[in-house]
C-alpha positions as CSV (number, residue, x, y, z in Angstrom):
1,M,0.5,-2.0,-27.6
2,Y,-0.7,-5.4,-28.5
3,E,-2.8,-6.8,-25.7
4,R,-3.1,-10.5,-25.4
5,P,-6.4,-11.2,-23.6
6,L,-4.8,-13.7,-21.2
7,Y,-2.4,-11.0,-19.9
8,R,-4.7,-8.0,-20.0
9,E,-5.7,-6.4,-16.7
10,D,-9.2,-4.9,-17.0
11,R,-9.7,-3.7,-13.4
12,D,-9.2,0.0,-13.3
13,G,-8.4,-0.1,-9.5
14,V,-5.5,-2.5,-10.2
15,V,-4.2,-0.4,-13.0
16,L,-4.4,2.8,-10.9
17,A,-2.4,1.1,-8.1
18,F,0.2,0.2,-10.7
19,L,0.5,3.8,-11.8
20,H,0.9,4.9,-8.2
21,H,3.7,2.4,-7.6
22,H,5.5,3.1,-10.9
23,P,5.3,6.9,-11.5
24,L,8.5,7.3,-13.6
25,A,7.0,7.1,-17.1
26,L,8.1,7.4,-20.6
27,V,6.3,10.3,-22.3
28,V,6.1,9.8,-26.0
29,T,4.9,12.4,-28.6
30,A,5.7,13.1,-32.2
31,H,6.9,16.2,-34.0
32,E,6.7,16.4,-37.8
33,G,6.4,12.6,-37.9
34,V,9.4,12.0,-35.7
35,P,8.8,10.2,-32.3
36,V,10.3,11.8,-29.2
37,A,10.4,10.6,-25.7
38,T,11.3,11.7,-22.2
39,H,11.4,9.9,-18.9
40,A,9.4,11.9,-16.4
41,P,7.2,11.5,-13.3
42,V,3.6,11.2,-14.2
43,L,0.9,11.0,-11.6
44,F,-2.9,10.5,-11.5
45,R,-4.6,13.8,-10.5
46,H,-8.3,13.0,-10.6
47,G,-10.9,10.9,-12.3
48,P,-13.6,12.1,-14.8
49,D,-15.5,15.2,-13.6
50,G,-13.1,15.6,-10.7
51,A,-13.7,12.1,-9.2
52,D,-11.1,11.0,-6.6
53,A,-8.8,8.1,-6.8
54,E,-11.0,6.1,-4.5
55,A,-13.9,6.3,-6.9
56,V,-11.7,5.0,-9.8
57,A,-10.3,2.2,-7.5
58,A,-13.8,1.1,-6.5
59,G,-14.9,1.0,-10.2
60,T,-17.5,3.7,-9.7
61,V,-15.9,5.8,-12.5
62,P,-13.5,4.7,-15.2
63,L,-9.9,5.5,-15.6
64,A,-10.6,6.7,-19.1
65,G,-11.4,10.4,-18.9
66,S,-9.1,10.9,-15.9
67,T,-6.4,13.5,-15.7
68,L,-2.7,12.8,-15.2
69,I,0.0,15.4,-14.4
70,G,3.7,15.5,-15.3
71,H,6.6,17.8,-15.8
72,M,10.0,18.0,-17.5
73,N,12.7,20.7,-18.2
74,V,11.3,23.7,-19.9
75,E,14.2,23.6,-22.3
76,N,13.4,20.1,-23.4
77,P,12.5,20.3,-27.1
78,Q,9.8,17.8,-26.6
79,W,8.0,20.0,-24.2
80,R,8.6,23.2,-26.2
81,R,7.0,21.6,-29.2
82,M,3.9,20.4,-27.3
83,R,0.7,22.0,-28.3
84,S,-2.7,21.9,-26.6
85,G,-4.6,18.9,-27.9
86,D,-1.5,17.0,-29.1
87,R,-1.8,13.3,-28.6
88,A,0.7,11.5,-26.3
89,L,1.5,8.0,-25.2
90,I,2.6,7.5,-21.6
91,V,4.3,4.2,-20.8
92,F,4.5,2.9,-17.3
93,Q,6.9,0.0,-16.8
94,G,6.6,-2.3,-13.8
95,P,8.7,-5.4,-12.7
96,H,10.0,-7.7,-15.3
97,G,12.5,-10.6,-15.6
98,Y,13.8,-13.4,-17.7
99,V,12.3,-16.9,-17.2
100,S,14.8,-19.7,-17.9
101,P,13.3,-23.0,-19.3
102,T,15.1,-24.8,-16.5
103,V,12.5,-23.5,-14.1
104,Y,9.7,-25.5,-16.0
105,D,11.5,-28.9,-15.5
106,V,10.0,-30.1,-18.8
107,T,11.3,-30.7,-22.3
108,P,10.7,-29.2,-24.8
109,A,10.5,-25.7,-23.4
110,A,11.4,-22.2,-24.4
111,P,12.6,-19.1,-22.5
112,T,10.5,-16.0,-22.1
113,W,10.4,-12.7,-20.4
114,N,7.7,-11.9,-17.9
115,F,6.8,-8.2,-17.6
116,T,4.2,-5.7,-16.5
117,A,3.4,-2.5,-18.4
118,V,0.6,0.0,-18.8
119,H,0.2,2.3,-21.9
120,V,-2.0,5.4,-21.5
121,T,-2.9,7.5,-24.5
122,G,-4.6,10.9,-24.4
123,T,-4.4,14.6,-25.2
124,V,-1.9,16.9,-23.5
125,E,-2.2,20.5,-22.3
126,P,1.2,22.0,-21.7
127,T,1.6,24.9,-19.3
128,A,4.3,27.3,-18.2
129,E,2.1,29.5,-16.1
130,P,4.0,29.9,-12.7
131,A,1.0,29.1,-10.6
132,D,0.1,26.0,-12.6
133,V,3.7,24.8,-12.6
134,L,4.1,25.3,-8.9
135,D,0.9,23.5,-8.2
136,I,1.9,20.5,-10.3
137,V,5.5,20.4,-9.0
138,S,4.6,20.7,-5.4
139,D,1.8,18.2,-5.7
140,T,4.2,15.7,-7.4
141,A,6.9,16.3,-4.7
142,R,4.4,15.9,-1.8
143,R,3.0,12.7,-3.2
144,L,6.2,11.1,-4.2
145,E,7.8,12.0,-0.8
146,G,4.8,10.4,0.9
147,R,5.2,7.2,-1.0
148,F,9.0,6.8,-1.4
149,G,10.6,9.4,1.0
150,R,11.2,9.9,4.7
151,G,8.6,12.5,5.6
152,W,10.3,15.6,4.2
153,D,8.1,18.7,4.6
154,Q,8.3,21.0,1.5
155,E,6.8,24.1,3.2
156,S,10.1,25.6,4.0
157,S,11.2,25.1,0.4
158,L,8.2,26.6,-1.5
159,D,10.1,29.9,-2.1
160,Y,12.8,27.8,-3.7
161,F,10.2,26.0,-5.8
162,R,9.0,29.4,-7.0
163,Q,12.5,30.3,-8.0
164,I,13.0,27.1,-10.1
165,A,9.4,27.0,-11.5
166,P,10.4,29.0,-14.7
167,G,12.7,26.1,-15.6
168,V,9.9,23.6,-15.5
169,G,7.5,22.7,-18.3
170,A,4.4,21.1,-16.8
171,F,1.5,19.4,-18.6
172,T,-1.7,17.6,-18.0
173,L,-3.0,14.6,-20.0
174,R,-6.6,13.6,-20.4
175,V,-6.8,9.8,-20.6
176,E,-8.5,8.5,-23.7
177,S,-7.5,4.8,-23.6
178,V,-5.6,2.4,-21.4
179,Q,-3.8,-0.8,-22.5
180,T,-2.2,-3.3,-20.2
181,M,0.1,-6.3,-20.3
182,F,0.7,-8.2,-17.1
183,K,2.6,-11.2,-18.5
184,L,3.0,-13.4,-15.4
185,S,3.1,-16.9,-16.8
186,Q,-0.7,-17.2,-16.9
187,E,-0.4,-19.8,-19.7
188,K,1.5,-22.2,-17.5
189,P,0.1,-24.8,-15.0
190,T,0.1,-23.6,-11.4
191,P,3.1,-25.8,-10.3
192,M,5.2,-24.2,-13.0
193,R,4.0,-20.7,-12.0
194,R,5.0,-21.4,-8.5
195,R,8.5,-22.4,-9.6
196,V,8.7,-19.2,-11.6
197,A,7.7,-17.1,-8.6
198,E,10.1,-19.0,-6.4
199,Q,13.0,-18.3,-8.8
200,F,12.2,-14.6,-8.8
201,E,11.8,-14.6,-5.0
202,A,15.3,-16.2,-4.6
203,S,16.9,-13.5,-6.8
204,E,19.0,-10.7,-5.4
205,S,17.2,-8.3,-7.6
206,G,14.5,-6.2,-6.0
207,T,12.7,-6.0,-9.4
208,H,12.6,-9.8,-9.6
209,R,11.2,-10.1,-6.0
210,A,8.6,-7.5,-6.9
211,L,7.6,-9.5,-9.9
212,A,7.1,-12.6,-7.8
213,G,5.0,-10.5,-5.4
214,M,2.8,-9.5,-8.3
215,M,2.4,-13.1,-9.4
216,R,1.2,-14.1,-5.9
217,A,-1.0,-11.0,-5.5
218,H,-2.8,-12.0,-8.7
219,G,-3.4,-15.5,-7.3
220,L,-1.3,-17.2,-9.9
221,T,0.4,-19.5,-7.5
222,D,-2.7,-20.5,-5.5
223,A,-4.2,-24.0,-5.5
224,D,-7.6,-22.6,-6.4
225,E,-6.1,-21.2,-9.6
226,E,-4.8,-24.6,-10.4
227,R,-8.3,-26.2,-10.0
228,E,-9.8,-23.4,-12.1
229,T,-7.2,-24.0,-14.9
230,A,-7.8,-27.8,-14.7
231,G,-11.6,-27.2,-14.9
């Protein structure tokens, strides 16, 4: 992915939080020169040498070298063709939205699309071992329930998990590189950025409101940012 420096996010802690909030990824591999892709949940498991998420978030260890986990249907041709050491691209898509030139209140102007995305590349290790699959599936379910669910306890369903595990193709990915694009109107003066954020906040779309939240969280609507830009 092309990374424009103005839009790049270099803080591993911010990138890790992004992965936590947007776990449904696009897993891209190639077979005999043909790209193939599957939407699948992909989660951070641990940092280099087993370091925990807190160490990565604090910047003590890098995100590169970390391990991600994911799974898809075992009958998926993409998974069946995965081999240990194959390279893969994992695409995490965050909030995005169209920006109308009317928001800028200047002429001339041009429309654009604000978006947030993280591309992770690395090597995969597929597994169909029942114990490994159960570990990855139960860990994924537990963590997604904790973030997005209503407190469901999986303990009473573990036997069912064991029954369906043969139908799951799991994998791990060792992160080699991370590319980011958080295109949030950074090139515009602060008053314009505020108007862009306000447009998204007024939208009925939850995605648009989340995009506005990211603009504010990154300080792009703050007066201090305006003075920094002017200076």
